[in-house]
SERO-4910 file (N, C-alpha, C, O; in steps of 0.05 Angstrom, whole numbers):
BEGIN
 pado doro    nc1    nc2    nc3   cac1   cac2   cac3    cc1    cc2    cc3    oc1    oc2    oc3
  Met    A   2120   3058    138   2134   3073    117   2161   3062    113   2175   3058    133
  Leu    A   2170   3057     88   2196   3047     83   2216   3070     83   2211   3092     72
  Val    A   2239   3065     96   2259   3086     98   2283   3077     81   2293   3055     84
  Ser    A   2293   3095     64   2316   3088     47   2340   3083     64   2344   3096     85
  Ala    A   2356   3064     56   2381   3057     71   2404   3075     63   2426   3072     75
  Ala    A   2400   3093     45   2422   3110     36   2431   3128     59   2416   3144     68
  Pro    A   2456   3124     68   2466   3139     91   2467   3169     87   2466   3184    106
  Ser    A   2469   3178     62   2472   3206     57   2446   3221     61   2446   3246     64
  Arg    A   2423   3207     62   2397   3220     65   2387   3220     93   2369   3236    100
  His    A   2397   3202    110   2386   3199    137   2408   3203    157   2426   3186    160
  Arg    A   2406   3224    171   2427   3231    190   2416   3233    219   2394   3240    223
  Gly    A   2433   3226    237   2426   3228    265   2437   3255    275   2443   3273    259
  Pro    A   2439   3258    302   2449   3283    313   2476   3290    302   2492   3273    297
  Arg    A   2482   3316    299   2507   3326    289   2514   3316    261   2537   3315    254
  Gly    A   2494   3308    246   2498   3300    219   2510   3272    215   2516   3265    192
  Leu    A   2513   3257    236   2524   3230    234   2503   3211    225   2479   3214    231
  Ser    A   2511   3191    209   2492   3172    198   2477   3156    219   2488   3151    241
  Leu    A   2452   3148    213   2437   3132    232   2451   3105    236   2449   3094    258
  Ala    A   2464   3095    216   2478   3070    219   2500   3072    240   2505   3054    256
  Trp    A   2514   3096    239   2535   3100    259   2524   3101    287   2535   3089    306
  Trp    A   2501   3115    290   2489   3117    317   2479   3090    326   2480   3083    349
  Ala    A   2469   3074    307   2460   3046    314   2483   3030    325   2480   3015    344
  Arg    A   2507   3033    312   2530   3018    321   2538   3028    350   2546   3011    366
  Cys    A   2535   3054    354   2542   3065    381   2523   3053    402   2532   3045    424
  Val    A   2497   3052    395   2478   3041    414   2485   3012    420   2484   3003    444
  Arg    A   2491   2996    399   2498   2968    404   2523   2966    421   2525   2949    439
  His    A   2543   2984    415   2568   2983    431   2563   2990    460   2573   2977    478
  Arg    A   2547   3011    465   2541   3019    492   2525   2997    507   2529   2992    530
  Thr    A   2507   2985    492   2491   2963    504   2510   2940    513   2507   2929    534
  Ala    A   2529   2934    495   2548   2913    502   2564   2920    526   2569   2903    543
  Ile    A   2572   2946    529   2587   2954    552   2570   2951    577   2580   2941    598
  Leu    A   2544   2959    576   2527   2957    599   2523   2928    607   2522   2921    631
  Ile    A   2521   2910    587   2518   2881    593   2542   2871    607   2540   2856    627
  Val    A   2566   2879    598   2591   2870    610   2594   2881    638   2602   2867    657
  Leu    A   2586   2907    642   2588   2918    668   2568   2904    688   2575   2900    711
  Ala    A   2545   2897    678   2525   2883    694   2537   2856    703   2534   2847    726
  Ala    A   2549   2843    684   2561   2817    690   2584   2820    710   2587   2803    728
  Ala    A   2599   2842    708   2620   2847    727   2609   2851    755   2619   2840    774
  Ala    A   2587   2866    756   2575   2871    782   2565   2845    795   2568   2841    819
  Cys    A   2554   2827    779   2544   2802    789   2568   2785    798   2566   2773    820
  Ser    A   2589   2783    782   2611   2765    788   2626   2774    813   2638   2757    827
  Ser    A   2627   2801    818   2643   2810    840   2627   2810    866   2638   2817    888
  Asn    A   2601   2803    865   2585   2801    889   2588   2825    907   2599   2824    928
  Pro    A   2577   2849    898   2583   2874    911   2573   2876    940   2582   2893    954
  Thr    A   2554   2860    948   2545   2861    976   2544   2833    987   2541   2813    973
  Leu    A   2547   2831   1014   2547   2805   1027   2519   2802   1041   2510   2819   1056
  His    A   2506   2780   1035   2480   2774   1047   2482   2749   1064   2498   2731   1060
  Ser    A   2464   2748   1084   2464   2726   1102   2437   2721   1113   2420   2739   1114
  Leu    A   2432   2696   1122   2406   2689   1134   2402   2704   1161   2380   2706   1170
  Phe    A   2424   2713   1173   2423   2725   1199   2424   2755   1199   2428   2768   1220
  Asp    A   2421   2767   1176   2422   2797   1174   2398   2810   1187   2376   2800   1186
  Asn    A   2404   2832   1201   2382   2849   1212   2364   2834   1231   2340   2840   1232
  Glu    A   2374   2816   1247   2357   2803   1267   2356   2820   1292   2376   2827   1305
  Ala    A   2331   2828   1299   2327   2847   1321   2336   2836   1348   2344   2851   1366
  Asp    A   2335   2809   1351   2342   2798   1377   2371   2791   1380   2380   2779   1400
  Asp    A   2388   2799   1361   2416   2794   1362   2430   2818   1374   2432   2839   1362
  Ser    A   2440   2815   1399   2454   2837   1412   2481   2844   1400   2493   2864   1407
  Cys    A   2490   2828   1381   2515   2833   1367   2510   2844   1338   2528   2845   1322
  Arg    A   2486   2853   1333   2479   2861   1306   2495   2886   1297   2502   2888   1273
  Asp    A   2502   2904   1315   2517   2927   1308   2546   2919   1300   2556   2930   1280
  Gln    A   2558   2901   1315   2585   2892   1309   2585   2876   1282   2603   2878   1266
  Arg    A   2563   2861   1278   2561   2846   1253   2558   2865   1229   2570   2861   1208
  Ala    A   2542   2886   1233   2538   2905   1211   2564   2919   1205   2569   2926   1182
  Ala    A   2580   2925   1225   2606   2938   1221   2624   2920   1204   2637   2930   1185
  Leu    A   2625   2894   1210   2642   2876   1194   2632   2874   1166   2647   2875   1147
  Lys    A   2605   2872   1162   2594   2870   1136   2598   2895   1119   2600   2893   1094
  Ser    A   2601   2918   1132   2606   2942   1116   2633   2940   1103   2637   2950   1081
  Tyr    A   2652   2928   1117   2679   2924   1104   2677   2902   1083   2691   2903   1063
  Gly    A   2660   2882   1088   2656   2861   1069   2646   2872   1043   2654   2864   1021
  Asp    A   2627   2891   1044   2616   2903   1020   2637   2918   1005   2638   2918    980
  Tyr    A   2655   2932   1020   2677   2946   1007   2696   2927    992   2702   2931    968
  Phe    A   2704   2906   1005   2723   2887    992   2709   2870    970   2723   2860    952
  Ala    A   2683   2868    971   2669   2853    950   2667   2869    924   2663   2857    903
  Glu    A   2670   2895    926   2669   2911    902   2695   2909    887   2717   2910    899
  Asn    A   2693   2906    861   2717   2906    844   2730   2933    845   2716   2954    846
  Met    A   2756   2935    844   2771   2960    845   2767   2976    820   2776   3000    819
  Leu    A   2755   2965    799   2750   2979    775   2724   2996    776   2719   3011    757
  Val    A   2708   2992    796   2683   3007    798   2689   3037    796   2706   3047    811
  Gly    A   2674   3051    779   2679   3079    775   2698   3086    753   2699   3108    743
  Gly    A   2714   3066    744   2733   3072    723   2730   3053    700   2745   3055    680
  Ala    A   2712   3034    702   2710   3013    681   2701   3024    654   2710   3015    633
  Ile    A   2683   3044    654   2673   3054    629   2695   3067    612   2694   3066    588
  Gly    A   2715   3079    626   2736   3091    611   2758   3071    602   2776   3079    588
  Ala    A   2756   3047    611   2776   3027    604   2770   3014    578   2748   3016    567
  Ala    A   2790   3000    567   2787   2987    541   2769   2963    543   2763   2953    565
  Gly    A   2758   2955    520   2739   2932    519   2751   2907    531   2737   2892    545
  Gly    A   2777   2903    526   2790   2879    537   2790   2880    567   2788   2859    580
  Thr    A   2793   2904    578   2793   2907    607   2766   2900    618   2764   2885    638
  Leu    A   2745   2909    605   2717   2904    614   2712   2874    614   2700   2863    632
  Leu    A   2721   2861    593   2717   2832    591   2732   2818    613   2721   2798    624
  Gly    A   2756   2827    620   2771   2815    642   2756   2818    668   2756   2799    684
  Val    A   2743   2841    673   2728   2845    697   2704   2826    698   2698   2814    718
  Ala    A   2691   2823    675   2667   2807    674   2672   2778    678   2655   2764    689
  Thr    A   2696   2768    670   2700   2740    670   2717   2731    694   2721   2707    698
  His    A   2728   2750    710   2746   2741    731   2730   2727    753   2706   2732    757
  Gln    A   2743   2709    767   2730   2694    789   2744   2701    815   2765   2690    821
  Ser    A   2732   2720    830   2747   2730    853   2738   2717    879   2754   2713    898
  Leu    A   2712   2711    882   2701   2704    908   2714   2679    920   2718   2678    944
  Gln    A   2721   2659    903   2731   2635    914   2762   2634    915   2774   2613    920
  Val    A   2775   2657    909   2804   2657    910   2812   2653    939   2802   2666    957
  Thr    A   2831   2634    944   2839   2628    971   2864   2645    978   2877   2656    960
  Leu    A   2870   2646   1004   2893   2661   1013   2918   2649   1001   2936   2664    992
  Ala    A   2920   2623   1000   2944   2610    989   2948   2617    960   2971   2623    952
  Glu    A   2927   2617    944   2930   2624    916   2939   2653    913   2955   2659    896
  Ala    A   2929   2670    930   2937   2698    929   2966   2701    936   2980   2717    923
  Phe    A   2975   2687    957   3003   2688    965   3021   2679    942   3043   2688    939
  Ala    A   3011   2659    926   3027   2649    904   3030   2671    882   3047   2669    865
  Gly    A   3013   2690    883   3015   2713    865   2999   2710    839   3004   2725    821
  Phe    A   2981   2691    838   2967   2686    813   2937   2688    815   2922   2676    799
  Ala    A   2927   2704    834   2899   2711    835   2896   2736    819   2886   2756    828
  Ile    A   2906   2735    794   2907   2759    777   2880   2770    772   2876   2795    775
  Gly    A   2860   2753    766   2833   2763    762   2832   2788    744   2840   2787    721
  Ala    A   2822   2809    756   2820   2834    741   2844   2852    745   2842   2877    740
  Ala    A   2866   2841    754   2890   2858    760   2899   2874    736   2904   2898    739
  Ala    A   2900   2861    713   2908   2875    689   2888   2897    682   2895   2918    672
  Gly    A   2862   2891    688   2841   2911    683   2844   2935    702   2839   2957    694
  Tyr    A   2852   2930    727   2856   2952    746   2878   2970    735   2876   2994    735
  Trp    A   2900   2957    727   2923   2973    717   2915   2988    691   2923   3011    688
  Glu    A   2899   2976    674   2890   2990    650   2873   3014    658   2875   3035    645
  Ser    A   2857   3011    678   2840   3033    688   2858   3056    698   2852   3079    693
  Val    A   2879   3049    713   2897   3069    723   2910   3084    700   2913   3109    701
  Gln    A   2918   3069    679   2930   3082    656   2911   3101    642   2918   3122    633
  Gln    A   2886   3092    639   2866   3108    626   2861   3134    640   2856   3155    627
  Lys    A   2861   3133    666   2854   3157    682   2878   3176    688   2874   3198    697
  Asn    A   2902   3167    682   2926   3183    688   2945   3183    664   2952   3162    654
  Ala    A   2952   3207    656   2967   3210    631   2996   3202    633   3008   3194    613
  Asn    A   3008   3203    657   3037   3197    659   3042   3178    682   3025   3174    699
  Met    A   3066   3168    684   3073   3148    704   3073   3160    732   3066   3146    751
  Asp    A   3081   3185    735   3080   3197    762   3052   3198    773   3048   3192    796
  Ala    A   3033   3206    756   3005   3207    765   2995   3179    771   2980   3175    790
  Arg    A   3002   3159    754   2994   3132    759   3005   3121    786   2991   3108    801
  Tyr    A   3030   3128    791   3043   3120    815   3028   3131    839   3023   3117    859
  Arg    A   3021   3157    838   3007   3170    860   2980   3157    865   2972   3153    888
  Gln    A   2966   3150    843   2940   3137    847   2942   3110    861   2927   3103    879
  Val    A   2961   3094    851   2965   3067    863   2974   3069    892   2964   3054    909
  Gln    A   2991   3088    897   3000   3092    925   2976   3099    943   2974   3089    965
  Ser    A   2959   3117    933   2935   3124    948   2917   3100    952   2906   3097    974
  Asp    A   2913   3084    931   2896   3060    933   2907   3040    953   2892   3028    968
  Val    A   2934   3037    953   2947   3019    972   2942   3028   1001   2935   3012   1019
  Gln    A   2946   3054   1006   2942   3065   1032   2913   3062   1042   2908   3054   1065
  Ala    A   2894   3067   1024   2866   3064   1031   2860   3034   1037   2845   3028   1055
  Glu    A   2871   3017   1021   2867   2988   1025   2877   2979   1052   2863   2964   1066
  Asn    A   2900   2988   1060   2911   2980   1085   2895   2990   1109   2892   2977   1129
  Thr    A   2884   3014   1106   2867   3025   1127   2841   3008   1129   2832   3003   1151
  Lys    A   2830   3000   1107   2806   2983   1107   2812   2956   1119   2795   2945   1134
  Ile    A   2835   2945   1114   2842   2919   1126   2843   2921   1156   2833   2904   1171
  Asp    A   2856   2943   1165   2857   2947   1194   2829   2949   1206   2823   2937   1227
  Gly    A   2812   2964   1193   2784   2967   1202   2769   2941   1203   2755   2935   1222
  Ala    A   2773   2925   1182   2759   2899   1181   2769   2880   1203   2753   2865   1215
  His    A   2795   2882   1208   2807   2865   1229   2795   2872   1257   2788   2855   1272
  Val    A   2794   2898   1262   2783   2907   1288   2753   2899   1290   2744   2890   1311
  Ala    A   2739   2903   1268   2710   2896   1268   2706   2867   1273   2687   2859   1287
  Phe    A   2722   2850   1261   2719   2821   1264   2725   2813   1293   2709   2798   1305
  Asn    A   2746   2824   1304   2753   2817   1332   2731   2826   1351   2724   2811   1370
  Lys    A   2719   2849   1347   2697   2859   1364   2673   2841   1361   2659   2835   1381
  Leu    A   2667   2832   1337   2644   2814   1333   2648   2788   1347   2629   2778   1360
  Ile    A   2671   2776   1344   2676   2750   1357   2675   2753   1387   2665   2735   1401
  Asp    A   2687   2775   1398   2686   2779   1427   2657   2782   1436   2650   2771   1457
  Cys    A   2641   2796   1421   2612   2799   1428   2598   2773   1428   2582   2767   1446
  Arg    A   2604   2756   1408   2591   2730   1405   2598   2712   1429   2580   2698   1440
  Arg    A   2622   2713   1438   2630   2696   1461   2618   2707   1487   2611   2691   1504
  Lys    A   2615   2733   1489   2601   2745   1512   2572   2737   1513   2560   2732   1534
  Gln    A   2560   2736   1489   2532   2726   1487   2529   2698   1499   2512   2693   1515
  Ala    A   2547   2681   1491   2546   2653   1500   2551   2652   1530   2537   2637   1544
  Ala    A   2570   2667   1540   2576   2667   1569   2552   2677   1585   2546   2666   1606
  Ala    A   2539   2698   1575   2515   2709   1589   2493   2689   1590   2479   2686   1610
  Leu    A   2489   2675   1568   2468   2654   1567   2474   2632   1587   2455   2622   1600
  Arg    A   2499   2623   1588   2506   2602   1607   2500   2611   1636   2490   2595   1652
  Ala    A   2506   2636   1641   2501   2646   1668   2471   2647   1674   2463   2641   1697
  Asp    A   2455   2654   1654   2426   2655   1658   2415   2627   1663   2397   2624   1680
  Val    A   2425   2608   1649   2415   2580   1653   2424   2570   1680   2408   2558   1695
  Ala    A   2449   2575   1687   2459   2566   1713   2443   2579   1736   2439   2566   1757
  Ala    A   2434   2604   1733   2419   2617   1754   2390   2612   1753   2375   2621   1770
  Gly    A   2381   2596   1734   2353   2589   1732   2335   2609   1718   2311   2607   1718
  Arg    A   2348   2630   1707   2332   2651   1694   2322   2642   1666   2303   2652   1656
  Val    A   2336   2622   1655   2329   2610   1630   2329   2580   1633   2347   2569   1645
  Ser    A   2308   2566   1622   2307   2537   1625   2329   2524   1608   2340   2536   1590
  Gln    A   2336   2499   1615   2356   2484   1601   2348   2481   1572   2364   2484   1554
  Gln    A   2323   2474   1568   2313   2469   1540   2315   2495   1523   2324   2494   1500
  Asp    A   2305   2517   1535   2306   2542   1520   2335   2552   1516   2342   2563   1496
  Gly    A   2351   2546   1537   2379   2554   1535   2393   2539   1513   2410   2551   1498
  Gln    A   2387   2514   1510   2400   2498   1489   2392   2509   1461   2409   2510   1443
  Lys    A   2367   2516   1459   2358   2527   1433   2372   2554   1427   2380   2558   1404
  Arg    A   2373   2571   1447   2386   2597   1443   2416   2593   1437   2427   2608   1420
  Met    A   2429   2575   1450   2458   2570   1446   2463   2561   1417   2482   2568   1404
  Ser    A   2444   2544   1407   2447   2534   1380   2446   2558   1360   2460   2558   1340
  Thr    A   2428   2576   1366   2426   2600   1349   2451   2617   1350   2461   2627   1329
  Ile    A   2462   2621   1374   2487   2636   1377   2510   2623   1361   2525   2636   1348
  Arg    A   2511   2596   1363   2533   2581   1349   2529   2584   1319   2548   2587   1304
  Ala    A   2504   2583   1310   2499   2585   1281   2507   2613   1271   2519   2616   1250
  Arg    A   2501   2633   1288   2509   2661   1281   2540   2663   1280   2551   2676   1263
  Phe    A   2553   2651   1300   2582   2651   1301   2594   2638   1276   2612   2649   1263
  Asp    A   2583   2615   1268   2593   2602   1243   2589   2620   1219   2605   2621   1201
  Asp    A   2566   2634   1218   2561   2652   1196   2580   2676   1197   2588   2686   1176
  Asp    A   2587   2686   1220   2607   2707   1223   2633   2699   1210   2646   2714   1196
  Ile    A   2641   2674   1216   2666   2663   1205   2665   2662   1175   2684   2668   1161
  Ala    A   2642   2653   1165   2638   2651   1136   2640   2678   1122   2653   2681   1101
  Ile    A   2629   2699   1135   2631   2726   1124   2660   2735   1124   2669   2746   1104
  Ala    A   2675   2729   1145   2703   2737   1147   2719   2723   1125   2738   2735   1114
  Arg    A   2713   2698   1120   2728   2684   1100   2722   2695   1072   2740   2696   1055
  Lys    A   2698   2704   1067   2692   2717   1041   2707   2743   1039   2718   2749   1018
  Ile    A   2708   2758   1061   2724   2783   1061   2753   2777   1055   2766   2791   1039
  Asp    A   2764   2756   1067   2791   2748   1063   2797   2742   1034   2817   2751   1023
  Ala    A   2778   2727   1022   2782   2720    993   2781   2745    976   2796   2747    956
  Asn    A   2763   2764    982   2761   2788    966   2784   2807    971   2792   2822    953
  Met    A   2795   2806    995   2820   2821   1000   2842   2811    981   2858   2826    971
  Ala    A   2842   2785    977   2863   2773    960   2861   2783    931   2881   2788    918
  Asp    A   2836   2787    922   2832   2798    895   2842   2826    893   2856   2834    874
  His    A   2836   2843    913   2846   2870    914   2877   2871    914   2889   2887    900
  Thr    A   2889   2854    931   2918   2853    933   2930   2846    907   2951   2858    899
  Ala    A   2918   2827    892   2929   2820    866   2929   2843    847   2948   2847    831
  Asn    A   2908   2859    848   2907   2883    831   2930   2902    837   2943   2912    819
  Leu    A   2934   2907    863   2954   2926    871   2982   2916    866   3000   2931    858
  Glu    A   2987   2890    871   3013   2879    865   3020   2879    835   3042   2884    827
  Tyr    A   3000   2873    819   3004   2874    790   3012   2902    781   3031   2905    766
  Ala    A   2999   2922    792   3006   2950    786   3034   2956    795   3050   2969    781
  Asn    A   3041   2947    819   3067   2951    831   3089   2940    812   3110   2952    808
  Glu    A   3084   2917    800   3104   2904    783   3106   2918    756   3126   2916    742
  Gln    A   3085   2934    748   3087   2949    723   3106   2973    727   3118   2983    708
  Phe    A   3107   2983    752   3126   3005    758   3155   2994    759   3173   3006    748
  Lys    A   3158   2972    773   3184   2960    776   3182   2930    782   3169   2922    801
  Pro    A   3194   2913    764   3193   2884    770   3202   2878    798   3220   2891    809
  Gln    A   3191   2857    809   3196   2849    837   3210   2822    839   3208   2806    820
  Pro    A   3223   2817    862   3236   2791    865   3216   2768    868   3197   2771    883
  Tyr    A   3221   2747    854   3206   2722    856   3225   2700    865   3249   2702    861
  Val    A   3214   2679    878   3230   2657    887   3219   2631    875   3195   2626    876
  Thr    A   3237   2615    863   3228   2590    852   3220   2571    874   3234   2569    894
  Asn    A   3199   2555    870   3189   2538    891   3194   2508    886   3183   2491    900
  Lys    A   3210   2502    866   3217   2474    861   3243   2474    844   3250   2494    832
  Pro    A   3257   2452    844   3282   2450    828   3275   2448    798   3254   2439    790
  Gly    A   3294   2457    781   3292   2454    752   3271   2471    740   3258   2463    720
  Val    A   3266   2496    750   3247   2514    738   3258   2524    711   3280   2535    710
  Val    A   3242   2521    691   3251   2528    664   3244   2557    657   3221   2566    662
  Ala    A   3263   2571    645   3258   2598    635   3254   2595    604   3273   2587    590
  Tyr    A   3231   2601    594   3224   2597    566   3229   2623    550   3228   2645    561
  Ala    A   3234   2620    524   3238   2643    507   3212   2658    502   3212   2682    496
  Asp    A   3189   2644    505   3163   2657    500   3143   2646    520   3150   2627    535
  Lys    A   3119   2656    520   3098   2646    538   3086   2621    526   3062   2619    520
  Asn    A   3103   2601    524   3095   2576    511   3115   2555    520   3139   2558    516
  Thr    A   3105   2533    532   3123   2512    541   3137   2498    518   3155   2482    522
  Gly    A   3127   2503    493   3140   2491    470   3163   2509    459   3177   2501    441
  Ser    A   3167   2532    471   3188   2550    461   3215   2542    473   3216   2524    490
  Ala    A   3236   2555    464   3263   2547    472   3267   2550    502   3257   2569    514
  His    A   3283   2532    513   3291   2534    541   3316   2550    543   3337   2542    534
  Leu    A   3315   2574    556   3338   2591    557   3356   2585    580   3381   2587    578
  Thr    A   3344   2576    603   3360   2568    626   3341   2554    646   3317   2554    642
  Thr    A   3353   2542    666   3337   2530    688   3347   2541    715   3370   2549    717
  Phe    A   3329   2542    735   3336   2552    761   3333   2530    782   3316   2513    780
  Lys    A   3350   2531    802   3347   2513    825   3325   2523    843   3317   2546    841
  Gln    A   3316   2506    861   3295   2514    880   3307   2536    899   3329   2534    908
  Gly    A   3290   2556    904   3299   2578    922   3314   2600    908   3322   2619    921
  Ala    A   3317   2598    882   3331   2619    867   3314   2644    866   3289   2643    863
  Val    A   3327   2667    869   3312   2693    868   3316   2705    841   3339   2710    832
  Ile    A   3294   2711    827   3295   2723    801   3276   2747    800   3255   2747    813
  Thr    A   3284   2767    784   3267   2791    781   3247   2787    759   3254   2779    737
  Gly    A   3222   2793    766   3201   2789    745   3176   2805    751   3173   2819    771
  Ala    A   3158   2803    732   3132   2816    734   3111   2799    720   3115   2790    698
  Ala    A   3089   2794    734   3067   2777    723   3056   2791    698   3051   2815    698
  Val    A   3052   2776    677   3040   2787    653   3011   2777    649   2995   2790    635
  Asp    A   3004   2755    661   2977   2745    661   2975   2724    683   2993   2722    700
  Ser    A   2954   2708    683   2950   2689    705   2968   2665    703   2968   2648    722
  Lys    A   2983   2662    682   2999   2638    678   3029   2643    676   3045   2625    681
  Trp    A   3037   2667    669   3065   2672    664   3076   2697    678   3062   2716    683
  Val    A   3102   2694    685   3117   2717    697   3140   2723    678   3156   2705    672
  Lys    A   3143   2747    670   3165   2756    653   3189   2762    670   3187   2779    689
  Val    A   3212   2749    665   3236   2752    682   3259   2763    665   3259   2762    641
  Thr    A   3278   2774    680   3302   2784    667   3326   2766    673   3332   2762    697
  Leu    A   3339   2756    653   3363   2739    656   3388   2756    654   3387   2780    649
  Ser    A   3411   2743    657   3436   2757    654   3438   2768    625   3428   2757    607
  Gly    A   3452   2791    623   3454   2803    597   3428   2817    588   3424   2823    565
  Lys    A   3410   2822    608   3385   2835    604   3367   2820    584   3350   2832    571
  Arg    A   3370   2794    582   3353   2778    565   3326   2774    578   3324   2772    603
  Thr    A   3305   2774    562   3278   2769    572   3270   2740    569   3276   2727    549
  Ala    A   3257   2730    590   3247   2702    589   3221   2701    605   3212   2721    617
  Tyr    A   3209   2677    605   3183   2673    618   3184   2648    634   3194   2627    625
  Val    A   3174   2649    659   3171   2625    675   3142   2622    682   3127   2641    683
  Gln    A   3134   2597    686   3106   2592    692   3100   2602    721   3116   2598    739
  Gly    A   3077   2614    724   3069   2625    749   3069   2605    772   3074   2612    795
  Thr    A   3062   2580    766   3061   2559    787   3089   2551    796   3091   2537    816
  Asp    A   3110   2560    783   3137   2552    790   3151   2573    809   3173   2568    818
  Val    A   3138   2595    814   3150   2616    830   3130   2628    849   3106   2625    846
  Val    A   3140   2641    870   3123   2656    889   3136   2683    893   3160   2686    894
  Leu    A   3119   2703    896   3129   2730    901   3144   2730    928   3134   2721    948
  Gln    A   3168   2740    927   3185   2740    951   3172   2755    975   3172   2746    997
  Ala    A   3159   2778    969   3146   2793    990   3124   2777   1002   3119   2779   1027
  Ala    A   3109   2762    986   3087   2745    997   3099   2723   1014   3087   2716   1035
  Glu    A   3121   2711   1006   3134   2690   1021   3143   2701   1049   3139   2687   1069
  Val    A   3154   2725   1049   3162   2737   1074   3138   2743   1092   3139   2738   1116
  Ala    A   3117   2753   1080   3093   2760   1095   3079   2736   1107   3065   2738   1127
  Gln    A   3082   2713   1095   3070   2688   1106   3081   2681   1133   3067   2669   1150
  Asn    A   3106   2687   1137   3120   2679   1162   3116   2699   1184   3122   2723   1181
  Lys    A   3104   2691   1206   3098   2709   1228   3123   2723   1239   3121   2745   1249
  Lys    A   3146   2710   1236   3171   2721   1247   3182   2743   1229   3198   2759   1239
  Thr    A   3175   2743   1204   3187   2762   1185   3167   2782   1173   3175   2802   1161
  Arg    A   3141   2778   1178   3121   2795   1164   3121   2824   1173   3109   2841   1160
  Gln    A   3134   2830   1195   3134   2858   1204   3158   2874   1193   3161   2898   1198
  Thr    A   3175   2860   1179   3199   2873   1168   3199   2872   1137   3202   2851   1126
  Pro    A   3195   2895   1124   3194   2895   1095   3220   2885   1083   3241   2892   1093
  Pro    A   3219   2870   1062   3243   2860   1049   3259   2883   1036   3247   2903   1030
  Pro    A   3285   2879   1032   3302   2900   1020   3291   2911    994   3296   2935    987
  Ser    A   3278   2895    978   3268   2903    952   3248   2926    953   3243   2939    933
  Thr    A   3236   2929    977   3215   2950    980   3226   2976    991   3212   2996    991
  Lys    A   3251   2977    999   3263   3000   1012   3262   3024    994   3271   3024    971
  Gly    A   3251   3046   1005   3250   3071    990   3229   3072    968   3228   3091    953
  Asp    A   3211   3052    968   3190   3051    947   3163   3049    962   3156   3027    970
  Pro    A   3149   3071    965   3124   3071    980   3103   3051    970   3089   3039    986
  Val    A   3101   3048    944   3081   3029    933   3089   3000    940   3073   2985    950
  Ala    A   3114   2993    935   3124   2966    941   3122   2960    970   3113   2938    978
  Glu    A   3129   2979    987   3127   2974   1016   3098   2973   1025   3091   2958   1042
  Gly    A   3081   2990   1012   3053   2989   1019   3040   2963   1012   3023   2953   1026
  Val    A   3048   2951    989   3037   2925    981   3046   2904   1000   3031   2886   1006
  Phe    A   3072   2905   1009   3081   2886   1028   3066   2888   1054   3058   2868   1066
  Thr    A   3061   2913   1063   3045   2917   1087   3017   2906   1083   3005   2894   1102
  Asn    A   3006   2909   1059   2980   2897   1053   2980   2867   1057   2962   2856   1069
  Leu    A   3001   2854   1046   3003   2825   1049   3005   2817   1078   2993   2798   1087
  Ser    A   3021   2833   1094   3025   2826   1122   2999   2830   1138   2992   2813   1154
  Lys    A   2985   2851   1133   2960   2856   1147   2939   2835   1140   2924   2826   1158
  Arg    A   2939   2827   1115   2920   2806   1107   2927   2779   1121   2910   2764   1128
  Ala    A   2953   2774   1123   2961   2749   1137   2953   2750   1166   2944   2730   1177
  Asp    A   2955   2773   1179   2946   2776   1206   2916   2772   1208   2906   2758   1226
  Phe    A   2901   2783   1190   2872   2780   1190   2865   2750   1186   2848   2740   1200
  Asp    A   2878   2737   1167   2873   2709   1162   2879   2692   1187   2864   2674   1194
  Asp    A   2901   2699   1201   2907   2684   1225   2885   2687   1246   2877   2667   1259
  Ser    A   2874   2711   1249   2853   2715   1268   2828   2699   1261   2815   2688   1279
  Val    A   2822   2699   1236   2798   2683   1227   2802   2654   1232   2784   2640   1241
  Gln    A   2826   2644   1226   2832   2615   1230   2831   2608   1260   2820   2587   1267
  Val    A   2842   2625   1276   2842   2620   1305   2814   2619   1316   2806   2601   1331
  Ala    A   2797   2638   1307   2770   2639   1317   2754   2615   1307   2738   2603   1322
  Ala    A   2759   2607   1282   2744   2584   1270   2751   2558   1284   2735   2541   1287
  Asn    A   2776   2556   1293   2786   2531   1306   2779   2530   1336   2780   2509   1348
  Asn    A   2772   2553   1347   2766   2554   1376   2736   2557   1380   2725   2579   1383
  Thr    A   2722   2535   1380   2693   2534   1382   2684   2528   1410   2660   2525   1415
  Ser    A   2702   2526   1429   2694   2521   1457   2680   2545   1468   2685   2568   1459
  Gly    A   2662   2541   1486   2647   2563   1498   2619   2566   1487   2604   2583   1496
  Phe    A   2613   2550   1467   2586   2552   1455   2569   2528   1463   2551   2519   1448
  Glu    A   2575   2517   1487   2558   2496   1499   2549   2507   1526   2563   2522   1539
  Leu    A   2526   2498   1535   2516   2507   1560   2533   2500   1584   2534   2514   1604
  Ser    A   2548   2478   1581   2566   2469   1602   2594   2479   1599   2612   2474   1615
  Gly    A   2599   2492   1575   2627   2500   1569   2635   2525   1584   2618   2538   1596
  Gly    A   2661   2531   1583   2670   2555   1596   2687   2572   1577   2696   2593   1586
***
């Protein structure tokens, strides 16, 4: 049967035209597609060839670490994405978080879905006080999770080394043959390598979360940045073809806030606004957190600001976690039958 296209004769629920409802369906379908893409891109769970092996005496410690990995693999927009703007959803769908390295995150430009996280905070909270409280709560929760992941990783690596030591003792005592011992040790070493790979993925996803929180922190109050080379140009606009307002020497401290993955908006003398390229500066708090000698002392810019101090603590805890992963990865002794 042919149906007339006249909108006045064919109405959907509540008297709205069928054409209007069709547009809604298409719009909602588009949202679902974007959300599905976001779920895929953020790799919400960590999988491994060695998952759930009954003969692995370290499986409980491994499961504990992976539980934190699943948390950090989830995008921070989960649960709030539907209420965010379309541009936010697109940002979540297209960001590339998994391969973000610690160094890139320290540089402050693993923005990814950071703007989307902030948009979600704005959507869910009507005023700045409420937004501040949410970000503060998110920072505190994040730091607790980092502590948990660090403890879980250390317990897993300790268990793995005890596995190897027990096997060496069994071979030495003749309870296990040399040939069988070699095979078992190879399996333990492969599991150890996979443990390290899981930790590195967690580290990368921590970087993505940190970028979200730092971006929000800068929306409350611009933060100090440090130029990382001489002759850093401050442009009149987010375009290298725009006017050069001034230049900075290497090591200069300037107040700014990231506006996207390429530009930081800075304030010059006389309250003039300018833009510097993200690759030309590093967040001062991140620079301090990189140094083992200074990472336990929050910089003056964070004093009296729970969110800023919490983000610095986040950077410091992540640096400690990364150090532990690197030390474990570089110390492969003990996974040979003759090793100690």
